[in-house]
C-alpha positions in Angstrom: 0.0 0.0 0.0 1.2 3.4 -1.0 1.1 6.4 1.4 1.5 9.9 0.0 2.8 12.5 2.5 3.5 16.2 2.5 6.2 18.0 4.5 5.8 20.9 6.9 7.3 24.3 7.5 11.1 24.4 7.4 11.4 22.1 4.4 11.5 25.1 2.0 14.8 26.2 0.5 15.5 29.1 -1.9 14.7 28.4 -5.5 13.2 24.9 -4.8 10.1 25.6 -7.0 12.1 26.6 -10.1 12.3 23.2 -11.9 8.7 22.4 -11.2 7.5 25.5 -13.0 9.0 24.1 -16.2 6.5 21.3 -16.3 3.6 21.8 -18.8 0.9 24.0 -17.4 2.6 24.4 -14.0 3.4 28.1 -14.3 -0.2 28.9 -15.3 -1.5 27.0 -12.3 0.8 28.7 -9.9 -0.1 32.1 -11.5 -3.8 31.4 -11.0 -3.2 30.4 -7.3 -1.1 33.5 -6.8 -3.9 35.7 -8.1 -6.4 33.9 -5.9 -4.5 34.4 -2.6 -2.7 37.7 -3.3 0.8 36.3 -3.1 3.4 35.8 -5.9 4.2 32.2 -5.3 6.5 32.0 -8.4 8.6 34.8 -7.1 9.0 33.3 -3.6 9.6 29.9 -5.0 12.3 30.9 -7.5 13.9 34.2 -6.6 13.4 35.0 -2.9 16.1 34.4 -0.4 16.0 32.2 2.7 14.9 35.0 5.1 12.0 35.9 2.8 10.6 32.4 2.6 11.1 31.8 6.3 8.2 34.2 6.9 5.3 32.1 8.0 2.8 33.9 5.9 4.9 33.1 2.8 6.3 29.7 3.7 3.0 28.0 4.4 1.2 28.7 1.1 4.5 28.1 -0.8 4.8 24.6 0.6 1.2 23.7 -0.1 1.5 25.0 -3.6 4.6 23.0 -4.2 3.1 19.9 -2.7 -0.1 20.0 -4.8 1.9 20.8 -8.0 4.4 17.9 -7.5 1.6 15.5 -6.5 -0.3 16.4 -9.6 2.8 15.6 -11.7 2.6 12.0 -10.5 -0.6 11.6 -12.6 -3.9 10.1 -11.6 -3.0 7.8 -8.7 -5.0 6.3 -5.8 -2.8 6.1 -2.7 -3.9 3.9 0.2 -3.6 6.8 2.6 -2.5 10.4 2.8 -1.1 12.5 5.6 0.9 15.8 6.0 3.2 17.1 8.7 1.8 20.3 10.2 0.8 22.6 7.3 1.3 19.6 5.1 -2.1 18.4 6.4 -3.7 21.0 4.1 -1.8 19.6 1.2 -3.0 16.1 2.2 -6.6 17.4 2.4 -6.3 18.5 -1.2 -4.9 15.1 -2.2 -7.9 13.4 -0.4 -10.4 15.6 -2.2 -11.5 17.3 1.0 -10.6 20.7 -0.4 -10.1 21.7 -4.0 -6.7 23.3 -4.9 -7.9 26.9 -4.6 -9.7 26.3 -1.4 -6.6 24.7 0.1 -4.4 27.6 -1.0 -6.9 30.2 0.3 -7.1 28.4 3.7 -3.3 28.1 4.1 -2.8 31.7 3.2 -5.1 32.7 6.0 -3.5 30.1 8.3 0.0 31.5 7.6 -1.1 35.1 8.2 -2.9 34.2 11.4 0.1 32.2 12.7 2.5 35.0 11.8 0.3 37.4 13.7 0.3 35.1 16.7 4.0 34.6 16.5 4.6 38.4 16.6 3.1 38.7 20.1 6.1 37.0 21.7 9.5 36.1 20.4 9.3 32.4 20.0 10.8 29.5 18.0 11.4 25.8 17.7 14.4 23.5 18.1 14.9 19.8 17.2 16.4 17.5 19.8 18.8 14.9 18.4 19.1 11.7 20.4 17.7 11.0 23.9 14.7 9.2 25.2 11.4 10.9 24.2 9.8 10.4 27.6 12.8 11.8 29.4 13.1 14.7 27.0 9.4 15.6 27.2 9.6 15.8 31.0 12.7 17.9 30.8 11.0 20.3 28.3 8.1 20.7 30.7 10.4 21.7 33.5 11.9 24.4 31.3 8.4 25.7 30.3 8.7 24.3 26.8 6.3 22.2 24.8 7.1 19.0 22.8 5.4 20.5 19.8 6.4 17.8 17.3 6.8 14.2 18.4 8.1 12.9 15.1 9.1 9.3 15.9 12.4 7.7 15.3 13.6 9.4 18.5 13.0 12.9 17.3 11.3 15.6 19.3 10.9 19.3 18.5 10.7 21.7 21.4 8.8 25.0 21.1 8.6 28.1 23.3 10.1 31.5 23.9 13.6 32.3 22.7 14.7 32.5 26.3 13.4 29.1 27.1 15.1 27.7 24.0 18.4 29.3 25.0 18.0 27.6 28.4 17.4 24.3 26.7 20.6 24.7 24.7 22.5 25.1 28.0 20.6 22.4 29.8 19.9 19.5 27.4 17.9 16.5 28.4 19.9 13.4 29.3 21.1 11.6 26.1 20.4 14.5 23.8 23.4 15.1 21.6 22.5 18.4 20.0 19.8 21.0 19.9 19.2 22.4 16.4 17.2 25.6 15.8 14.6 25.2 13.0 13.9 27.6 10.1 10.5 28.7 11.5 9.4 32.0 12.9 7.3 30.9 15.9 6.3 28.3 18.5 3.9 26.5 16.4 1.6 23.8 17.8 1.7 25.3 21.3 -0.5 27.6 23.4 1.3 30.6 21.7 -0.8 29.9 18.6 -4.2 30.1 20.4 -5.0 33.5 18.7 -4.6 31.8 15.3 -7.2 29.1 16.1 -9.9 31.7 16.3 -8.9 33.4 13.0 -8.7 30.0 11.3 -12.1 28.9 12.6 -13.6 32.0 10.9 -11.8 31.3 7.7 -12.9 27.6 7.7 -16.6 28.6 8.2 -16.6 29.5 4.5 -15.4 26.1 3.3 -17.6 23.3 1.9 -15.4 20.3 2.5 -16.1 16.9 0.9 -15.5 13.6 2.6 -12.0 12.1 1.9 -11.8 9.9 -1.1 -8.8 8.0 0.4 -7.8 7.3 4.0 -6.8 10.6 5.7 -4.5 10.3 8.7 -4.5 13.1 11.2 -1.6 14.7 13.1 -3.6 15.1 16.2 -3.6 11.5 17.2 -2.7 9.4 14.2 -6.3 8.4 13.7 -8.0 8.2 10.4 -10.7 10.7 9.7 -13.8 9.8 7.7 -15.6 13.1 7.1 -14.5 16.3 5.5 -16.1 18.3 8.3 -13.9 16.6 10.9 -10.8 17.0 8.7 -11.4 20.8 8.7 -12.2 20.9 12.4 -8.9 19.1 13.1 -7.0 21.4 10.7 -8.2 24.4 12.7 -7.4 23.1 16.2 -4.1 21.6 15.2 -2.2 24.9 14.9 -2.2 25.0 18.7 -1.8 21.2 19.4 1.3 19.1 19.2 2.0 17.2 16.0 2.1 13.4 16.6 3.8 12.2 13.5 5.0 9.2 15.5 1.4 8.1 15.8 0.8 8.8 12.1 3.6 6.4 11.2 2.2 3.8 13.6 -1.1 4.0 11.7 0.7 3.7 8.4 2.2 0.4 9.7 -1.2 -0.8 10.9 -2.7 0.0 7.5 -0.1 -2.1 5.8 2.0 0.6 4.2 4.7 -0.8 1.8 5.8 2.5 0.3 5.9 6.2 1.1 6.3 9.0 -1.4 6.9 12.5 0.1 5.9 15.4 -2.3 8.1 18.4 -2.9 10.1 19.6 -1.0 10.6 16.0 0.1 13.2 14.6 2.4 12.3 15.1 6.0 9.4 12.7 6.3 11.0 9.8 4.3 14.1 10.2 6.6 11.9 9.6 9.6 10.2 6.7 7.9 13.5 5.0 7.0 14.3 4.9 10.8 10.8 4.1 12.1 9.4 1.9 9.4 12.1 -0.5 8.2 11.2 -2.5 5.2 8.9 0.3 3.8 10.2 1.7 0.5 10.5 5.5 0.5 11.0 8.2 -2.1 11.3 12.0 -1.8 10.2 14.3 -4.6 12.9 17.0 -4.7 12.9 17.9 -8.5 11.0 16.6 -11.5 14.0 14.3 -12.1 12.5 12.1 -9.3 9.2 11.6 -11.1 10.1 8.5 -13.1 11.3 6.6 -10.0 8.2 7.7 -8.2 5.9 6.5 -10.9 7.7 3.1 -10.9 7.0 2.9 -7.2 3.4 3.9 -7.7 3.0 1.1 -10.3 4.2 -1.4 -7.8 2.4 -0.2 -4.7 -0.6 2.0 -5.5 -4.2 0.6 -5.5 -4.7 1.8 -9.1 
């Protein structure tokens, strides 16, 4: 069984969208999305520097656009399940048919703006912990006033909180943690710091008309599958202030019988986690269109149709 996954914020790099815009029709699609949401996605995906695309209000729609564009380049496929990490959940909702492409881009634009506004209230950030025991690390983070905002599996936890709290973590690492690595994000996402964004996103979601998922949709909240479009959207709204449980998503992939995972552009992070947590499952990351032939071969072998 094939699982199609979409990465979250921090996966973006300068110019990563450039080769994808060379595919037939891609530039026109991106231009239409840009007009719909009032953001020049082509500029940010091809010309903007790392600081410009680190902006939450830019990074989030850029990632969803890249994910939808690269997923469409795979052709008409039927994965066994879809999931996304953090903002990648909106990409996954588009893959599942819960939201059409324009609705997904409109929602993520509002999400990015709302989370950027919430992040501006207090200087906050996120850092990945390399090594250590997850239970020990989580307890240590709580003592420092931090939140385990991403529990990613394969031993990886991401801490989130104020810059002062993260500085304290760097000086006082949990037992067994080798290194604390700051992430390319501009806020303490998936924590109480994002509570103001929940209200703004709920208002934006009220205008949506979600369809029920056409394929199995796995939620970050608890790794459970979600059967209705209304619940998918409800979870998308609340998830901005709740921890991402990618570890539980991967457990669900295993229970569902996953045999292959393809991560859409800008792929790499999630297949890296899968290689450590799901031995025996084939993985492939879409970085450029050069990866499409290998991805299609994997689809032929593992997809339902």
